[in-house]
N, C-alpha and C positions, 0 to 999 in steps of 0.2 A: 457491441461486444457479443461474441458467441458464447452463450451459456449452455449449449448442448452438452458440454463436458460435465456439467453439474446435474442436468435433468435427463434421466434415462428411464424409459418405461420398464415396468416389471413384465417379463415375457408372458406370464400367464394372464395378464390383465387385458380386458377390453379397453382400448384407448383410441383417442383421435389425436392427430398431429396438427399443430397450429404453428404458424409463423407469427411471431410477436415482435412489434417495435416497442421498445421501452422508452418512456418519457425520460428525457435528459440522458439518454444513452445512444451511442452510435450503433447503426446497423440493426439487425434483427436476429432473433434466435429461434430455434425450434424447440417447442415444449410439447410434452405428451400429457394428455388429460384424460382422466377417467371420470365417471359420475359419482364416485364414492365420496360422501361427506364424512369428515371426522368430527365428532362432537367436541366442542370446546369444554375443557374440564371445569366443573363447578368450582367457584372460589379461587381460581388461579388467575394470575396476571402474567402476561407475556411482556418481557422487558428487553429492549435492545437499544444500542447506540450505533450511530453511523458518523463518519466524517462528513465534511461538506459536500462530497461527491456521492454520498449515499452508500459508501462501502461500510459493511458491518464491522464494527470494532468490539462489540460486546453483545452476547446473547445469553439470557438466563436459561436455566434447565428446562423450564416449561416451553420456551421458544424452540429449543433444540428438539425436544420430544415431539411436539405437535407438528413441526415442520418436516420431520422425517430425515433431516440432515444430521450429520455428526457435527460437533463443535468445530473440528478442524476444517470441515468443508464449508461451513457457513461464515466463519470469521475470515474477513478479507474478500468476501464475495459481495457483489452489488445487491442491495436490498430488493431491487426490482426483480431478482430471480424468483421472488414469491408472487409476482404479478400473474394473476389468473387471466386467461384470454377473455373471460366474461366481463372483465372490468373495463369500463370505458376510460378514455383519456382524461375527461373533465375532472373527476375527483382528484387525480394526481396533479393536474395542472393547478387546480385550486389549492392543493396542499402546498406545492412549491411556492406559489405566489404568496400565500399566507405566511409561510416560514420566512420568505425573503423580506417581508415587512416586520419580522421579529415577533410575530404573533403565534399563539397556539392554534393548531388545527385539530378538528374533531371530525371523524367520519367512519362510515361502515365500509369494510373492505373484505372481499372474497380473496383469500390467499391460496396459492398453489403449493401443494406439498411435493416433496421430491419424487414420490411414487405416482404423481399425477392426480391424487385425490385433492380435496380442498377442505378449508375450514373458514368460518366467518369470524370477524373480530369487530369490536367497536374500538377504534384507535384514537389516541391522543398523542400528538407529536409536538414537541416543544424544542425551540432552539436552545442549545447549551452555550452559555456565555462565560467567558473568562476575560476579566479586565475590560468589560464592555464590548467585547468582540465575539461574534458567533464562531464557535470552533467545531460545531457538529450538531447532531440532533438526537434526542431521546424519544423513544416511542413506548408507550404503555398501552397494552391491548387488554380488553375485557370481553367477557362473554356477552354477545348481543342476544336480545330476545328473539324467539322464533317469529313473532309478528313483524319485527323490524327486518329480519332476514328476508321474509317473504315480500315485504314492501320494497326493499332495496333491490332484490332480485328482479322484480318487475320493472322498476325504474331504470336500473342499469341495462337491462335488456333493451328497453326503448332507446336509451341514450346511445348504446352501442350500434343499434340498427341505424339511428340517425347519423352517427359518425361514418358508418360504412356507406351510407347513401349520399354522403357529402352535405348533409343539412346542418 
């Protein structure tokens, strides 16, 4: 799915262009990335829901604000539009495998903002059940510690390098 209609660089920003293949999505998209990190607001929770295909069906105000998207832009969009090119495939593959087993998934994620900046979250994703059947997923994100962000940045950089080298 081409998500370039959603992700556009700010003309005055220094940015780099990346081609990204999204887990469980066809094709690739072009994303524009800056080095600007946006701090996660203290005491806030990001909440969103998706359907079974990862299409966003609900986003709370914190999610809308920190992502840089409008609610109209984000509802109906694939959640993977937030995937930062610094994120390796393995955490998302693990997330989907865990969710397919009907279990909760926890992990650290570097998300891409609409303007190319980023923010880190500690995510909990759970299957939404109705009458014993999974109908979608809910995600609650919290502020991660700077120590964990530093650890995960180094780990994800190594994982991404290994992915690119085919290891």
